[in-house]
C-alpha positions, -999 to +999 in steps of 0.1 A: +269-111-722+304-125-707+340-113-719+373-128-709+404-107-716+436-129-713+472-126-716+472-087-706+497-071-684+485-048-653+512-030-635+539-048-650+527-082-643+506-110-663+470-109-656+435-119-672+399-110-663+364-120-669+334-099-670+298-108-663+269-083-666+290-056-676+312-058-645+347-075-634+339-109-618+376-119-618+412-103-622+439-125-616+469-141-634+449-174-633+417-162-647+407-186-677+380-179-701+347-199-693+326-217-717+306-192-739+328-163-733+338-138-761+377-140-759+400-111-763+436-121-767+458-090-752+494-104-758+515-076-762+488-051-747+489-036-713+454-032-694+448+006-681+417+024-669+396+042-692+400+083-696+372+104-682+369+138-705+357+161-674+343+191-695+335+189-732+307+200-758+306+171-777+285+181-805+309+209-815+327+185-836+308+202-864+326+235-853+360+218-857+381+243-877+355+269-878+365+304-867+400+297-855+425+317-840+399+342-824+399+357-789+374+338-763+346+364-765+349+375-801+350+335-811+317+331-790+296+359-797+305+367-833+307+331-845+296+304-824+265+316-808+247+328-840+258+295-856+244+273-827+211+294-830+205+271-863+212+239-846+185+210-850+185+180-829+201+157-857+229+180-858+235+178-823+230+138-823+257+134-853+279+158-842+278+140-808+280+106-823+312+120-841+327+133-807+318+097-792+338+080-822+367+100-815+366+095-779+361+059-781+393+059-808+413+076-781+404+056-752+377+078-732+350+059-717+330+086-699+325+123-706+308+153-689+289+175-713+272+209-717+252+214-747+223+224-765+195+195-773+206+172-744+180+146-753+202+143-788+236+138-769+221+112-745+206+092-778+241+095-793+259+083-761+235+053-759+240+042-793+278+048-791+282+028-759+300+053-739+289+070-703+281+107-703+269+134-678+250+157-697+232+193-691+219+218-711+234+252-709+212+273-689+214+314-697+194+342-686+213+369-699+227+379-665+192+393-659+170+383-630+138+388-649+149+358-672+149+334-640+115+322-650+125+313-683+156+299-672+136+274-648+116+263-676+144+256-696+161+237-669+130+215-666+127+210-702+165+197-704+159+175-678+126+163-692+147+154-724+171+129-700+143+113-682+144+082-704+179+080-708+199+047-701+217+042-670+250+050-684+236+084-691+231+108-655+217+144-655+231+176-646+221+213-643+246+233-666+245+273-658+268+285-687+288+311-667+284+338-639+284+363-667+254+348-685+234+338-655+223+361-631+229+354-592+192+348-586+190+321-610+224+306-599+208+307-562+178+289-578+201+263-596+220+257-560+190+249-546+176+226-574+206+207-573+203+202-534+166+193-536+169+166-566+205+156-558+217+167-592+253+176-600+263+211-614+289+220-640+298+257-648+327+278-665+344+298-640+372+323-639+383+316-675+396+349-684+411+381-663+381+400-679+355+376-663+372+383-631+372+419-635+337+422-646+324+406-614+344+428-594+328+457-611+293+443-614+292+423-577+322+436-557+335+399-553+356+376-575+337+346-592+343+319-569+331+340-541+299+349-560+293+308-561+299+308-527+274+334-517+245+317-539+251+285-524+269+268-555+301+253-542+293+218-530+304+181-537+280+181-565+297+213-582+322+208-610+341+240-621+354+241-656+388+260-661+391+279-630+423+294-643+420+328-629+417+321-590+434+334-557+441+317-524+411+328-509+387+313-537+408+282-534+400+277-499+365+283-505+366+257-531+382+230-509+358+241-482+329+235-503+340+202-519+337+212-554+358+197-582+378+215-609+382+203-642+414+222-661+412+224-699+450+234-705+449+227-745+417+251-750+430+276-726+462+278-743+446+279-781+421+305-765+451+326-750+433+329-717+467+345-702+475+321-675+478+286-666+459+266-642+479+261-608+477+227-602+502+229-572+479+254-555+449+234-560+468+204-546+479+222-516+444+229-509+431+194-512+408+202-543+398+175-565+410+178-602+399+163-634+411+168-670+388+180-700+394+187-737+365+214-739+348+211-770+362+205-806+359+239-815+381+252-790+406+224-786+402+210-815+409+176-804+392+150-779+422+131-775+424+132-737+457+113-737+474+141-760+461+167-736+476+152-705+509+155-720+500+194-724+488+195-686+523+179-675+543+202-697+525+234-691+528+230-653+563+222-654+570+251-674+550+275-653+567+263-621+602+259-635+600+226-618+607+194-639+594+173-609+559+191-610+532+170-626+548+138-627+535+112-653+517+091-629+497+117-611+486+134-647+478+098-657+454+097-625+440+130-635+431+120-669+414+088-655+395+104-632+411+089-601+419+124-585+381+134-585+356+112-575+327+135-587+337+126-624+328+088-621+362+070-627+360+033-627+389+018-611+402-018-623+391-041-595+368-068-590+332-058-588+336-023-604+320-014-638+341-034-669+354+000-684+390-003-696+416+000-723+440-023-738+470-003-752+497-016-775+530-018-758+547-031-788+539+001-802+571+023-810+559+048-783+556+022-756+579-005-766+607+011-740+606+026-706+582+026-680+544+025-689+532+056-674+557+079-689+553+064-720+516+069-723+519+108-711+550+118-728+553+095-756+519+086-769+484+100-780+451+081-782+463+063-811+481+036-790+446+025-777+438-008-794+407-018-778+380+003-755+355-017-734+325+000-715+301-018-692+318-050-706+310-042-743+341-037-766+334-006-784+365-010-805+389-037-813+421-037-831+415+001-835+385-004-856+350+011-843+323-005-862+301+022-883+327+049-883+323+056-921+288+066-918+290+087-886+317+107-905+297+110-935+265+123-917+284+146-895+298+162-927+261+166-939+249+183-906+281+208-906+275+216-944+236+222-936+248+249-908+272+263-932+302+252-911+322+235-940 
């Protein structure tokens, strides 16, 4: 398949591009469509990189609007985990398809997912046309006697993903330090190195998590990860709100990546803002995530980019903090190589967006501030992944069926 995009604007200048075999073959103002190309006329639109959602639980779209306005642990233990115990593969598939629909609609081209039934999520990703890194949650209840069962669960989750397409990559996904024992975390670190697998884990999301770690282990959560060998360039740390500088030094030394989730953190009232300035001072790669639709409740990463910018400015009492260009780079994954961002360059995978610069949000002013401060994902007109248009003119084919089937699965679970 070949595709040509003509009459677009990139960095304020007219440009066009051609795509062959899923990659950008030409990118230049003088590029013209070749015979046989599918052509998109991008007049009135700007070409921008796609967004990378660095942390979510895709199938939790089924939980949107369920058990809202509760503290984190009450929400998890009293409502989410009991409902998740009833999940079937088809529930996860259609919940993940709905998540993919929303992400396509709002400009996300790749996401990192931690959820049950990973094979069902991989099937949804493949059918939707997105890219994803997927891992099944690993939990032993914090008890080393459960390590053997955790190892079997890890193997089963990876087996589910063995036949996934190239757009899906595998990960190990220990849930958190309070649900996984140090012995299991040490095994996960070893397995990650042996198999060259990424690891994604929730860390330091709440003050009580830190206090519990200090009480049980005598050290802080990131220090525990360092002790068991789980801080490496393969490691993604979700949340990382309650950190001190000693922990940031360990993260930087290990080469791990932090993904901040400002909207979910504010909604669940974790009590502190992630400190972007401190992370940058330590040279820590940073990405942006929505978290799941049960705790956000939106998967619109561009809307979350505004929250990231404003929360950092407010917390620092400095309007110059987290400027629009920096925040947009974080949302596209450009500040965190682990996340798998795809730059707009010749030879790179053809993952990009066309946004409507004639919309009321973007008609005046510079593009980057307009995207971060004035817009939401609704300004995305076209989403392209691996050279395939997944949305054109704001329309995703098959959306009605996805919504209807997801509603059926939520009703089956008693969530509607």
